[in-house]
C-alpha atoms as a printed R data frame, in Angstrom:
    type eleno elety resid chain resno        x      y       z
1   ATOM     1    CA   UNK     A     1 -178.360 75.159 -20.740
2   ATOM     2    CA   UNK     A     2 -178.081 73.115 -24.002
3   ATOM     3    CA   UNK     A     3 -178.283 74.995 -27.332
4   ATOM     4    CA   UNK     A     4 -178.734 73.206 -30.584
5   ATOM     5    CA   UNK     A     5 -177.981 74.983 -33.912
6   ATOM     6    CA   UNK     A     6 -180.010 74.498 -37.031
7   ATOM     7    CA   UNK     A     7 -177.729 74.312 -39.786
8   ATOM     8    CA   UNK     A     8 -179.011 74.978 -43.467
9   ATOM     9    CA   UNK     A     9 -181.985 74.816 -45.637
10  ATOM    10    CA   UNK     A    10 -185.281 73.402 -44.243
11  ATOM    11    CA   UNK     A    11 -186.515 69.997 -45.467
12  ATOM    12    CA   UNK     A    12 -189.378 67.929 -44.627
13  ATOM    13    CA   UNK     A    13 -188.560 64.478 -43.070
14  ATOM    14    CA   UNK     A    14 -189.691 61.615 -45.331
15  ATOM    15    CA   UNK     A    15 -190.402 58.179 -43.906
16  ATOM    16    CA   UNK     A    16 -188.787 56.801 -47.155
17  ATOM    17    CA   UNK     A    17 -186.493 59.368 -48.100
18  ATOM    18    CA   UNK     A    18 -183.561 60.327 -45.639
19  ATOM    19    CA   UNK     A    19 -180.152 60.920 -46.079
20  ATOM    20    CA   UNK     A    20 -177.124 62.673 -44.070
21  ATOM    21    CA   UNK     A    21 -176.838 66.309 -44.713
22  ATOM    22    CA   UNK     A    22 -174.606 69.289 -43.812
23  ATOM    23    CA   UNK     A    23 -175.846 72.382 -42.220
24  ATOM    24    CA   UNK     A    24 -174.256 75.845 -41.558
25  ATOM    25    CA   UNK     A    25 -175.527 78.636 -39.425
26  ATOM    26    CA   UNK     A    26 -179.020 79.753 -38.171
27  ATOM    27    CA   UNK     A    27 -180.973 80.521 -35.069
28  ATOM    28    CA   UNK     A    28 -180.150 78.419 -31.936
29  ATOM    29    CA   UNK     A    29 -182.799 76.165 -30.714
30  ATOM    30    CA   UNK     A    30 -183.315 75.350 -27.023
31  ATOM    31    CA   UNK     A    31 -184.784 72.164 -25.244
32  ATOM    32    CA   UNK     A    32 -187.835 72.899 -23.141
33  ATOM    33    CA   UNK     A    33 -188.244 71.316 -19.765
34  ATOM    34    CA   UNK     A    34 -184.769 69.654 -20.395
35  ATOM    35    CA   UNK     A    35 -184.292 68.979 -16.488
36  ATOM    36    CA   UNK     A    36 -187.593 66.951 -16.331
37  ATOM    37    CA   UNK     A    37 -186.852 64.717 -19.266
38  ATOM    38    CA   UNK     A    38 -185.731 61.412 -18.477
39  ATOM    39    CA   UNK     A    39 -182.310 60.338 -19.547
40  ATOM    40    CA   UNK     A    40 -183.586 57.583 -21.701
41  ATOM    41    CA   UNK     A    41 -186.160 59.579 -23.403
42  ATOM    42    CA   UNK     A    42 -183.695 62.404 -24.011
43  ATOM    43    CA   UNK     A    43 -181.331 60.013 -25.540
44  ATOM    44    CA   UNK     A    44 -184.055 58.414 -27.676
45  ATOM    45    CA   UNK     A    45 -185.492 61.778 -28.654
46  ATOM    46    CA   UNK     A    46 -182.213 62.931 -29.857
47  ATOM    47    CA   UNK     A    47 -181.565 59.739 -31.815
48  ATOM    48    CA   UNK     A    48 -184.902 60.123 -33.469
49  ATOM    49    CA   UNK     A    49 -184.303 63.736 -34.252
50  ATOM    50    CA   UNK     A    50 -180.850 63.134 -36.006
51  ATOM    51    CA   UNK     A    51 -182.671 61.231 -38.614
52  ATOM    52    CA   UNK     A    52 -184.296 64.277 -39.958
53  ATOM    53    CA   UNK     A    53 -182.839 67.723 -40.366
54  ATOM    54    CA   UNK     A    54 -181.550 69.536 -37.318
55  ATOM    55    CA   UNK     A    55 -184.826 71.080 -36.504
56  ATOM    56    CA   UNK     A    56 -186.023 67.827 -35.379
57  ATOM    57    CA   UNK     A    57 -183.870 68.113 -32.251
58  ATOM    58    CA   UNK     A    58 -186.379 70.765 -30.748
59  ATOM    59    CA   UNK     A    59 -188.776 68.672 -28.793
60  ATOM    60    CA   UNK     A    60 -192.149 70.431 -28.010
61  ATOM    61    CA   UNK     A    61 -193.702 69.301 -24.766
62  ATOM    62    CA   UNK     A    62 -197.289 67.981 -24.940
63  ATOM    63    CA   UNK     A    63 -199.832 68.149 -22.359
64  ATOM    64    CA   UNK     A    64 -199.871 65.324 -19.665
65  ATOM    65    CA   UNK     A    65 -201.408 62.105 -20.665
66  ATOM    66    CA   UNK     A    66 -203.604 62.851 -17.241
67  ATOM    67    CA   UNK     A    67 -205.237 65.809 -19.207
68  ATOM    68    CA   UNK     A    68 -206.246 63.545 -22.238
69  ATOM    69    CA   UNK     A    69 -209.419 62.101 -20.688
70  ATOM    70    CA   UNK     A    70 -210.740 61.376 -24.325
71  ATOM    71    CA   UNK     A    71 -208.520 58.450 -24.608
72  ATOM    72    CA   UNK     A    72 -208.583 56.020 -21.478
73  ATOM    73    CA   UNK     A    73 -207.800 52.560 -20.729
74  ATOM    74    CA   UNK     A    74 -205.592 50.380 -18.648
75  ATOM    75    CA   UNK     A    75 -203.021 50.860 -21.332
76  ATOM    76    CA   UNK     A    76 -202.879 54.419 -22.845
77  ATOM    77    CA   UNK     A    77 -201.516 52.745 -26.043
78  ATOM    78    CA   UNK     A    78 -204.700 52.552 -27.659
79  ATOM    79    CA   UNK     A    79 -208.590 52.027 -27.011
80  ATOM    80    CA   UNK     A    80 -210.437 49.517 -28.708
81  ATOM    81    CA   UNK     A    81 -214.424 50.077 -29.119
82  ATOM    82    CA   UNK     A    82 -216.054 47.755 -31.483
83  ATOM    83    CA   UNK     A    83 -216.720 44.484 -29.801
84  ATOM    84    CA   UNK     A    84 -215.130 42.270 -32.450
85  ATOM    85    CA   UNK     A    85 -211.595 40.873 -33.039
86  ATOM    86    CA   UNK     A    86 -209.526 43.993 -34.159
87  ATOM    87    CA   UNK     A    87 -208.561 43.600 -37.713
88  ATOM    88    CA   UNK     A    88 -211.674 41.633 -38.971
89  ATOM    89    CA   UNK     A    89 -213.340 45.092 -40.082
90  ATOM    90    CA   UNK     A    90 -211.405 47.560 -42.231
91  ATOM    91    CA   UNK     A    91 -210.860 50.994 -41.230
92  ATOM    92    CA   UNK     A    92 -213.103 53.196 -43.905
93  ATOM    93    CA   UNK     A    93 -212.071 56.478 -42.180
94  ATOM    94    CA   UNK     A    94 -209.339 58.035 -40.063
95  ATOM    95    CA   UNK     A    95 -209.755 60.966 -37.827
96  ATOM    96    CA   UNK     A    96 -206.839 63.024 -36.205
97  ATOM    97    CA   UNK     A    97 -207.461 65.619 -33.587
98  ATOM    98    CA   UNK     A    98 -204.482 67.323 -33.167
99  ATOM    99    CA   UNK     A    99 -205.442 69.102 -29.971
100 ATOM   100    CA   UNK     A   100 -205.832 65.920 -28.299
101 ATOM   101    CA   UNK     A   101 -203.005 63.996 -30.069
102 ATOM   102    CA   UNK     A   102 -205.300 61.260 -30.971
103 ATOM   103    CA   UNK     A   103 -205.739 59.312 -34.162
104 ATOM   104    CA   UNK     A   104 -208.981 57.434 -34.372
105 ATOM   105    CA   UNK     A   105 -209.803 54.630 -36.922
106 ATOM   106    CA   UNK     A   106 -213.659 54.117 -37.778
107 ATOM   107    CA   UNK     A   107 -215.716 51.474 -39.609
108 ATOM   108    CA   UNK     A   108 -219.056 52.961 -40.885
109 ATOM   109    CA   UNK     A   109 -219.020 55.569 -38.230
110 ATOM   110    CA   UNK     A   110 -218.106 53.275 -35.303
111 ATOM   111    CA   UNK     A   111 -214.878 53.487 -33.609
112 ATOM   112    CA   UNK     A   112 -212.636 50.823 -34.036
113 ATOM   113    CA   UNK     A   113 -209.459 51.817 -32.300
114 ATOM   114    CA   UNK     A   114 -207.764 55.281 -30.887
115 ATOM   115    CA   UNK     A   115 -204.147 56.024 -30.615
116 ATOM   116    CA   UNK     A   116 -202.171 58.627 -29.015
117 ATOM   117    CA   UNK     A   117 -199.618 60.304 -31.414
118 ATOM   118    CA   UNK     A   118 -196.743 62.532 -31.769
119 ATOM   119    CA   UNK     A   119 -197.151 65.456 -34.248
120 ATOM   120    CA   UNK     A   120 -194.799 67.983 -35.953
121 ATOM   121    CA   UNK     A   121 -192.841 70.118 -33.748
122 ATOM   122    CA   UNK     A   122 -195.048 73.064 -34.179
123 ATOM   123    CA   UNK     A   123 -198.419 71.249 -33.371
124 ATOM   124    CA   UNK     A   124 -200.605 74.065 -33.599
125 ATOM   125    CA   UNK     A   125 -201.767 75.604 -36.972
126 ATOM   126    CA   UNK     A   126 -202.185 74.282 -40.375
127 ATOM   127    CA   UNK     A   127 -199.132 73.448 -42.676
128 ATOM   128    CA   UNK     A   128 -198.382 76.103 -44.907
129 ATOM   129    CA   UNK     A   129 -194.947 75.695 -46.282
130 ATOM   130    CA   UNK     A   130 -191.937 73.086 -46.336
131 ATOM   131    CA   UNK     A   131 -189.927 73.424 -43.232
132 ATOM   132    CA   UNK     A   132 -192.664 74.792 -40.942
133 ATOM   133    CA   UNK     A   133 -192.604 71.736 -38.883
134 ATOM   134    CA   UNK     A   134 -196.706 71.542 -38.743
135 ATOM   135    CA   UNK     A   135 -198.956 68.650 -39.227
136 ATOM   136    CA   UNK     A   136 -201.302 69.639 -42.255
137 ATOM   137    CA   UNK     A   137 -205.108 70.103 -41.552
138 ATOM   138    CA   UNK     A   138 -208.014 69.184 -43.960
139 ATOM   139    CA   UNK     A   139 -209.418 66.154 -45.529
140 ATOM   140    CA   UNK     A   140 -207.068 64.082 -47.326
141 ATOM   141    CA   UNK     A   141 -206.656 60.309 -48.193
142 ATOM   142    CA   UNK     A   142 -204.227 57.540 -47.949
143 ATOM   143    CA   UNK     A   143 -202.446 57.425 -51.247
144 ATOM   144    CA   UNK     A   144 -199.652 55.210 -50.729
145 ATOM   145    CA   UNK     A   145 -198.197 52.401 -48.515
146 ATOM   146    CA   UNK     A   146 -194.577 51.942 -47.802
147 ATOM   147    CA   UNK     A   147 -193.530 48.621 -46.154
148 ATOM   148    CA   UNK     A   148 -189.996 49.337 -46.361
149 ATOM   149    CA   UNK     A   149 -189.778 52.651 -44.543
150 ATOM   150    CA   UNK     A   150 -186.896 53.656 -42.290
151 ATOM   151    CA   UNK     A   151 -189.853 54.608 -39.855
152 ATOM   152    CA   UNK     A   152 -190.971 50.666 -39.714
153 ATOM   153    CA   UNK     A   153 -194.021 51.248 -42.049
154 ATOM   154    CA   UNK     A   154 -195.543 54.441 -43.521
155 ATOM   155    CA   UNK     A   155 -198.947 55.524 -44.798
156 ATOM   156    CA   UNK     A   156 -198.583 58.496 -47.106
157 ATOM   157    CA   UNK     A   157 -201.101 61.221 -46.843
158 ATOM   158    CA   UNK     A   158 -202.241 63.028 -49.976
159 ATOM   159    CA   UNK     A   159 -200.835 66.432 -48.824
160 ATOM   160    CA   UNK     A   160 -200.753 69.112 -50.347
161 ATOM   161    CA   UNK     A   161 -204.088 69.071 -51.680
162 ATOM   162    CA   UNK     A   162 -205.203 71.817 -54.130
163 ATOM   163    CA   UNK     A   163 -206.069 74.368 -51.503
164 ATOM   164    CA   UNK     A   164 -202.760 74.139 -49.867
165 ATOM   165    CA   UNK     A   165 -200.925 74.176 -53.096
166 ATOM   166    CA   UNK     A   166 -202.926 77.361 -54.071
167 ATOM   167    CA   UNK     A   167 -202.157 79.074 -50.619
168 ATOM   168    CA   UNK     A   168 -198.538 78.240 -50.894
169 ATOM   169    CA   UNK     A   169 -198.430 79.584 -54.602
170 ATOM   170    CA   UNK     A   170 -199.689 82.877 -53.319
171 ATOM   171    CA   UNK     A   171 -197.262 83.246 -50.694
172 ATOM   172    CA   UNK     A   172 -194.398 82.302 -53.142
173 ATOM   173    CA   UNK     A   173 -193.308 79.175 -51.273
174 ATOM   174    CA   UNK     A   174 -193.260 75.341 -51.577
175 ATOM   175    CA   UNK     A   175 -196.067 73.559 -49.669
176 ATOM   176    CA   UNK     A   176 -193.857 70.915 -48.770
177 ATOM   177    CA   UNK     A   177 -195.086 67.027 -48.806
178 ATOM   178    CA   UNK     A   178 -194.111 63.604 -47.742
179 ATOM   179    CA   UNK     A   179 -196.505 63.671 -44.879
180 ATOM   180    CA   UNK     A   180 -196.833 60.361 -43.409
181 ATOM   181    CA   UNK     A   181 -198.521 58.198 -40.487
182 ATOM   182    CA   UNK     A   182 -195.393 56.190 -39.228
183 ATOM   183    CA   UNK     A   183 -193.695 54.120 -36.558
184 ATOM   184    CA   UNK     A   184 -190.059 54.429 -35.221
185 ATOM   185    CA   UNK     A   185 -186.782 53.597 -36.788
186 ATOM   186    CA   UNK     A   186 -185.505 50.205 -35.667
187 ATOM   187    CA   UNK     A   187 -182.584 51.650 -33.671
188 ATOM   188    CA   UNK     A   188 -185.012 53.904 -31.710
189 ATOM   189    CA   UNK     A   189 -188.010 51.376 -31.257
190 ATOM   190    CA   UNK     A   190 -187.073 50.991 -27.819
191 ATOM   191    CA   UNK     A   191 -188.108 54.475 -26.904
192 ATOM   192    CA   UNK     A   192 -191.705 53.117 -27.480
193 ATOM   193    CA   UNK     A   193 -194.888 55.059 -26.193
194 ATOM   194    CA   UNK     A   194 -192.350 57.494 -24.637
195 ATOM   195    CA   UNK     A   195 -191.602 59.128 -28.010
196 ATOM   196    CA   UNK     A   196 -195.406 60.785 -27.830
197 ATOM   197    CA   UNK     A   197 -194.475 62.788 -24.755
198 ATOM   198    CA   UNK     A   198 -192.824 65.172 -27.252
199 ATOM   199    CA   UNK     A   199 -193.914 66.377 -30.570
200 ATOM   200    CA   UNK     A   200 -190.777 65.660 -32.738
201 ATOM   201    CA   UNK     A   201 -191.647 64.809 -36.364
202 ATOM   202    CA   UNK     A   202 -191.373 67.543 -39.150
203 ATOM   203    CA   UNK     A   203 -195.077 67.396 -39.796
204 ATOM   204    CA   UNK     A   204 -195.871 63.603 -39.782
205 ATOM   205    CA   UNK     A   205 -197.924 61.711 -37.450
206 ATOM   206    CA   UNK     A   206 -195.971 59.060 -35.436
207 ATOM   207    CA   UNK     A   207 -196.894 56.127 -33.497
208 ATOM   208    CA   UNK     A   208 -195.281 53.055 -31.954
209 ATOM   209    CA   UNK     A   209 -194.063 50.237 -34.145
210 ATOM   210    CA   UNK     A   210 -196.867 47.845 -32.645
211 ATOM   211    CA   UNK     A   211 -199.508 50.503 -33.471
212 ATOM   212    CA   UNK     A   212 -198.465 51.193 -37.007
213 ATOM   213    CA   UNK     A   213 -198.615 47.363 -37.457
214 ATOM   214    CA   UNK     A   214 -202.251 47.508 -36.315
215 ATOM   215    CA   UNK     A   215 -203.056 50.513 -38.190
216 ATOM   216    CA   UNK     A   216 -201.399 49.101 -41.643
217 ATOM   217    CA   UNK     A   217 -203.352 46.087 -41.178
218 ATOM   218    CA   UNK     A   218 -206.896 47.709 -41.617
219 ATOM   219    CA   UNK     A   219 -206.022 50.853 -43.666
220 ATOM   220    CA   UNK     A   220 -205.941 50.777 -47.326
221 ATOM   221    CA   UNK     A   221 -204.920 53.012 -49.972
222 ATOM   222    CA   UNK     A   222 -207.802 55.547 -50.746
223 ATOM   223    CA   UNK     A   223 -209.063 55.653 -47.141
224 ATOM   224    CA   UNK     A   224 -210.068 59.232 -46.270
225 ATOM   225    CA   UNK     A   225 -208.401 60.921 -43.314
226 ATOM   226    CA   UNK     A   226 -209.596 64.020 -41.600
227 ATOM   227    CA   UNK     A   227 -207.066 65.981 -39.830
228 ATOM   228    CA   UNK     A   228 -208.645 68.478 -37.482
229 ATOM   229    CA   UNK     A   229 -206.945 71.145 -35.205
């Protein structure tokens, strides 16, 4: 059995703000389904995780791709629906369905393309506080674009909104922030689509680098994004 120890205060991973930190003492974390994880994915997941705080090393297995019938194609990377070359139409809305691990781009209500994603390590439930490793739920907007992100490219989501701030204030906690749609770091880009077999982020929505390039090309600041349970 392999045990990984979280050391120190929780901190949200940001695609643009990352540093080395020291950690000291907390509850041990255990890898689920470790024996079934391919060695290459195990190494890649650990490498991805070490870029954030130690909570990132807790990989949460997601439902098998066979159960995600809502996103089907010869390649499971994405599904194009609009019969025009991708990139010609801008995405004027984004919908993330957490239960299906799916991000979809729309133009005037018509699906442009869908992607399978990795979420926060605690994929069920709305984000409440910093360090809870949940992906927030609600209606937000893309409020910034970071072409120099350590996660290749990043689109910043306008979390926390007023409702999440108010709830966190009532609980006496920080709501957290720096929630992004992003790709993979350069050194771990080789993990590719296998990254989404496990929910490894600290609340962000992760896709492959090729996919974030596609998303980046059609999503502008101000685009609304609905994140559903």
